[in-house]
C-alpha positions in Angstrom: 30.0 67.4 82.6 30.4 66.1 86.3 31.7 68.2 89.3 34.7 65.8 89.0 35.0 66.5 85.4 35.2 69.6 85.5 37.9 69.6 88.5 40.2 67.1 85.8 39.7 69.8 83.2 40.9 73.0 85.6 43.5 70.5 87.0 45.0 69.5 83.4 44.9 73.7 82.6 46.9 74.5 85.5 49.4 71.9 84.5 49.6 73.3 80.6 50.4 76.7 81.9 52.4 75.8 84.4 54.5 74.3 81.6 53.9 77.3 79.6 55.5 79.8 82.2 58.1 76.9 82.2 58.9 77.5 79.1 58.6 81.3 79.3 61.4 81.2 82.3 63.6 79.0 80.5 63.5 81.6 77.2 64.1 84.9 79.7 67.0 82.7 81.6 68.7 82.4 78.6 67.8 85.8 76.6 71.9 86.5 77.2 72.6 83.1 75.6 75.0 83.1 72.2 73.1 80.9 70.2 70.2 80.0 71.7 66.6 79.2 70.3 63.5 80.4 72.0 60.8 77.3 72.9 57.0 78.7 72.5 54.1 76.7 74.0 51.0 75.0 71.9 47.8 73.9 73.4 46.2 71.1 72.4 42.5 69.8 73.5 42.2 65.9 74.5 38.0 65.0 74.7 36.8 61.8 75.9 33.8 62.3 74.2 32.0 65.2 72.1 28.1 64.0 70.3 25.3 66.5 69.6 23.9 66.1 72.9 26.6 65.7 75.3 30.2 67.1 75.7 32.1 65.2 78.0 35.3 66.5 80.2 38.3 68.1 78.5 41.6 67.5 79.2 44.6 70.4 78.0 48.3 69.8 77.4 50.7 72.2 76.7 53.8 71.0 74.6 57.2 72.7 73.2 57.0 74.6 70.1 60.8 75.2 69.2 61.9 77.9 67.1 65.6 76.7 65.8 64.8 78.1 62.5 64.3 81.9 63.9 67.6 83.7 63.6 68.9 85.8 66.3 70.4 89.3 66.1 74.5 88.6 64.8 76.3 91.3 66.6 80.5 91.6 66.2 82.5 89.8 68.7 86.1 90.6 70.0 87.1 87.6 69.6 88.8 86.8 66.1 88.1 83.3 66.1 83.6 83.6 66.5 81.7 82.8 63.5 78.1 83.6 63.2 75.8 81.7 60.5 73.7 84.4 58.3 70.7 82.0 57.0 70.2 78.3 57.8 72.6 75.9 59.4 74.4 74.9 62.3 77.8 73.9 63.5 78.9 70.4 63.6 80.4 69.5 67.3 81.1 67.1 69.7 81.5 66.3 73.7 85.1 65.2 75.1 84.2 61.9 76.9 87.9 61.4 78.9 91.6 61.1 78.1 93.7 58.8 77.5 96.9 58.0 79.8 99.1 60.5 77.9 96.9 63.1 78.1 95.2 63.2 74.9 91.5 64.2 74.9 88.5 61.2 73.5 85.7 62.4 72.0 82.3 60.9 71.9 81.0 59.7 68.3 77.7 61.4 68.4 77.9 64.9 66.4 76.0 67.3 67.8 74.4 70.8 66.0 74.4 74.2 67.6 74.5 77.9 66.8 76.8 79.0 69.1 79.9 79.7 67.3 81.7 82.0 70.4 84.6 79.6 69.5 87.9 80.1 70.7 91.4 77.9 70.9 92.1 76.1 74.4 95.2 74.8 76.1 95.6 72.0 73.9 95.0 73.6 70.9 91.5 72.4 70.1 88.5 74.7 69.3 85.9 75.2 71.9 82.3 77.9 72.4 81.8 78.8 75.9 79.3 75.7 76.4 82.1 73.8 76.2 81.6 72.2 72.6 84.2 71.0 70.2 84.4 72.3 66.3 84.0 69.5 64.4 85.3 70.2 60.4 86.8 68.4 57.5 91.2 67.8 58.1 92.7 70.0 55.0 96.5 67.8 54.2 99.8 69.9 54.0 98.7 70.0 50.3 95.4 71.5 50.7 93.2 68.7 49.8 90.1 68.6 51.7 89.3 64.8 53.1 85.4 65.3 53.3 85.4 61.2 54.5 84.6 62.3 57.9 83.9 65.6 60.4 87.0 65.6 62.7 87.7 67.9 66.1 89.5 71.1 65.0 92.6 71.2 66.4 95.8 74.0 65.7 99.2 72.5 66.0 101.9 75.0 67.3 104.7 73.6 65.5 107.5 75.2 64.5 107.0 75.9 60.3 109.1 73.7 58.5 112.0 75.1 56.5 111.5 74.7 52.7 114.7 74.9 50.6 115.3 76.7 47.2 114.1 75.0 44.2 113.4 77.9 41.8 114.6 81.1 41.3 112.9 83.6 39.0 114.9 86.6 37.5 113.2 89.6 34.8 115.7 92.1 34.1 116.7 94.1 31.1 120.7 94.2 29.7 121.6 97.2 28.0 122.1 96.3 23.8 125.3 97.1 22.4 127.4 96.8 25.7 131.3 96.8 24.5 133.5 94.4 25.9 134.4 93.5 29.5 136.1 90.5 30.9 134.5 90.8 34.0 130.9 91.3 35.3 130.2 95.0 35.1 128.9 97.0 37.9 125.5 96.9 37.8 124.7 94.0 36.2 124.5 91.7 38.9 121.2 90.9 41.3 121.1 89.5 44.2 118.1 87.7 45.8 117.9 85.6 49.5 117.8 81.5 49.3 117.5 79.0 52.0 119.0 75.8 52.5 117.4 72.4 54.2 117.8 73.6 57.6 116.6 77.2 56.5 119.5 78.9 56.6 119.4 82.4 54.6 122.4 82.4 51.6 122.8 85.6 49.2 122.5 84.4 45.7 124.3 86.6 43.4 123.6 86.1 39.6 126.3 88.1 37.7 125.8 89.0 33.7 128.8 89.6 31.4 128.2 91.7 27.7 129.7 90.2 24.6 132.7 90.9 23.6 132.9 93.4 20.4 133.8 91.1 18.3 131.3 88.5 19.0 128.9 88.4 15.9 125.7 87.6 17.9 124.5 89.6 21.4 125.6 86.6 23.6 125.6 87.4 27.8 127.2 84.9 29.9 126.4 84.1 33.7 127.3 83.5 36.8 125.8 82.9 40.3 128.3 83.3 43.5 126.9 82.6 47.5 128.0 84.5 49.9 130.2 86.8 48.1 132.3 83.2 47.3 133.6 82.9 44.0 131.6 82.7 40.5 130.4 79.5 39.4 129.8 79.8 35.4 126.1 79.3 34.2 125.6 79.2 30.7 124.8 82.1 28.3 121.8 83.8 27.3 121.7 84.9 22.8 119.4 87.8 22.3 117.2 88.1 18.6 117.3 91.3 17.1 113.9 92.4 18.5 116.0 92.3 22.1 114.0 89.0 23.1 115.9 85.7 24.3 116.6 83.9 21.0 118.5 80.5 22.8 119.9 79.6 26.2 123.1 77.5 26.5 124.3 75.4 29.5 126.9 72.6 29.0 127.0 72.2 25.8 123.1 72.1 25.2 121.4 74.5 23.7 117.8 75.5 23.6 116.0 77.6 20.6 112.3 76.7 20.7 110.3 79.0 20.8 107.9 79.2 23.1 109.9 76.8 25.6 110.6 77.6 29.1 114.1 79.7 29.6 116.2 77.9 32.3 118.9 77.0 33.9 119.5 74.1 36.3 122.8 74.6 39.5 123.5 73.3 42.8 124.8 75.9 45.1 127.3 75.2 47.5 126.6 76.3 51.2 129.1 76.3 53.9 127.9 73.7 56.5 124.8 72.3 55.0 123.8 70.7 51.6 122.8 72.4 48.9 119.8 71.7 46.6 119.7 71.7 42.8 118.1 74.9 41.7 116.6 75.6 38.4 116.5 79.5 37.3 113.9 80.8 35.0 114.8 83.5 32.9 111.7 84.1 30.3 110.9 82.3 27.2 112.5 81.8 24.3 111.2 84.0 21.5 108.9 86.0 24.1 108.8 89.6 26.2 109.3 89.2 29.3 112.0 87.4 31.9 115.3 88.2 30.5 115.3 90.8 27.7 117.6 93.1 25.7 116.0 96.1 24.8 117.6 99.4 24.7 118.8 101.7 27.8 120.9 100.8 31.0 120.5 97.6 32.9 117.2 97.3 35.4 115.9 94.9 37.6 112.5 94.1 37.3 112.0 91.1 39.4 114.2 88.7 41.3 111.9 86.1 43.7 112.5 82.2 44.7 110.5 79.6 46.4 112.3 78.7 49.6 110.7 79.6 53.5 112.7 80.0 56.5 111.5 78.2 59.7 108.6 80.5 60.8 107.0 80.1 64.7 103.4 79.9 65.2 101.6 83.4 65.5 98.4 83.0 65.2 95.3 81.0 63.9 92.4 83.0 62.1 89.1 82.6 60.1 87.4 83.4 56.9 84.5 83.6 55.3 84.5 80.2 53.1 84.6 78.1 56.5 88.9 77.9 56.4 91.0 77.6 59.5 94.2 78.9 59.0 97.6 78.6 61.0 99.6 81.9 60.9 103.3 81.8 60.8 106.5 84.4 61.9 107.8 83.8 57.9 104.7 85.2 56.7 103.3 81.3 55.2 99.7 80.4 56.2 98.6 77.0 56.6 94.8 75.8 55.8 94.1 73.2 58.6 90.4 72.4 58.7 87.4 73.5 56.0 84.1 74.2 58.7 80.6 73.3 56.9 77.2 74.0 57.7 74.6 70.8 58.4 71.1 71.6 57.6 68.2 69.6 57.7 64.9 69.6 56.6 62.8 70.5 59.4 65.3 71.8 61.8 62.5 72.8 64.7 62.3 69.0 65.2 65.7 68.6 66.5 65.9 67.0 69.9 67.4 70.2 72.4 70.7 69.1 74.1 72.6 71.1 77.1 74.9 73.8 76.3 72.8 75.2 73.2 72.8 72.0 71.0 71.0 69.5 69.1 70.6 65.8 67.8 69.7 64.8 65.0 66.1 63.0 64.6 64.4 61.1 62.3 61.6 64.0 62.3 64.0 66.9 61.3 65.0 65.0 58.3 68.6 63.9 57.0 72.0 66.0 58.1 73.1 67.5 55.2 76.6 68.7 54.7 77.8 71.9 52.4 80.3 74.4 52.7 78.7 77.7 53.8 76.4 79.5 50.7 75.9 75.9 49.2 72.8 73.9 48.7 70.6 76.2 50.9 73.5 76.6 53.4 73.6 80.2 55.1 76.9 82.1 54.8 79.2 82.3 57.3 80.2 86.0 59.6 83.8 85.7 60.9 84.1 87.6 64.4 80.7 87.8 65.3 78.2 85.8 67.2 74.3 84.7 67.0 72.5 86.2 70.0 69.7 84.3 71.3 66.3 84.7 69.6 64.1 85.5 72.1 62.6 88.4 72.6 62.2 90.0 76.3 59.0 91.9 75.4 57.4 89.4 73.8 58.1 86.9 76.6 56.8 89.4 79.2 53.8 89.6 77.6 52.9 85.7 77.4 53.8 85.6 80.5 50.8 88.2 81.9 48.9 85.8 79.9 49.6 82.4 81.2 49.4 84.2 84.9 45.7 85.2 83.9 45.0 81.7 82.3 46.5 80.1 85.5 44.7 82.1 87.9 41.3 81.6 85.8 42.1 77.7 86.2 42.4 78.0 89.7 39.4 79.8 89.9 37.4 77.0 88.3 39.0 74.8 91.0 37.7 76.5 93.9 34.2 77.1 92.4 34.2 73.4 91.8 35.2 73.2 95.4 32.6 75.3 96.4 29.8 73.5 94.4 31.1 70.0 95.9 30.8 71.6 99.2 26.9 72.8 98.1 26.0 69.8 97.3 27.5 67.8 100.7 25.6 70.4 102.7 22.4 68.8 101.4 22.5 65.6 103.0 23.4 66.8 106.4 
């Protein structure tokens, strides 16, 4: 090996150790960055010639060793929308590229991947992490259907929850057996429930029972309904068998006595200032216990419920371990608006690092496999938590000392070769 070859080798060593120190510096600087993955350094030897009798000058290069598959410590966060991945997988995110004339954000068609799950809601209702990346997920329809055809940025609408008029009421009560004549609804034999019209207005529905007359051959009770204390309207009648369960229900001359079928009535309440919506009243099942019965004892209301909903204002957004993003409203209702999946790769260390703790897919990493949390190798979601950097400061400082010493040794080689070359030059003077 010539002196010039030795000089070239030492210079390559200086460059390689400089690259290693750069990686160490990046790691130390990002030791507190959420979702950051450390970069190690691998060294590779390049030979010009090597035979049993001759070893030519070598060269060394430093190559980054990404550790995207090493999980950082998961810690609790005061941010309720924060999410951490325990196990394999990445969040799908995108970047905003601008806005339309109406101010609506436009997004890149390129999906990136990150472990930085410190998401929060921005001024436009989008979920964005601290690096400015917009969370992507599957949208969920108002009926609860998850659309898995495409990932889209998650945006939470803060519009009011639209009212749902009452269309069904369920009643379960016990009417006393053997009650004697009464020409009007007896006190204590009425049940009230709040129902809602098409505008979300609240009204009180009262269901009143009139017992059979003493001369009645069958224990048949008649039912009337009134709204907001108004006049009572006839609904129908219920006949009980000797065991105290419903034998038949009659409305408008039509009788249902088929065992096992639903015992129901239909009526349309009259609201002041709002149109009424037809309501189905379910009082149980013909021939079975449950619902309305006629057993010994006094009148007892067991349950009365309805399916209407008043309007509600948006109050908050939450998430859960299944990856559901949920909007919550002041009327007690909650709506799932998105389903967050996790994306896994065969070789996550082969992903291309980008700004903001994100990574781009590469052919070396393998295909992007999108699954729900805890499915097909994807990790689990830990809500209200974040994943910290996987950098170990003590380890990095140890590597820094080694790299510093190696750099100094290569520099010593350079100065030694320089002295030897000067000696050779002095020989010709």
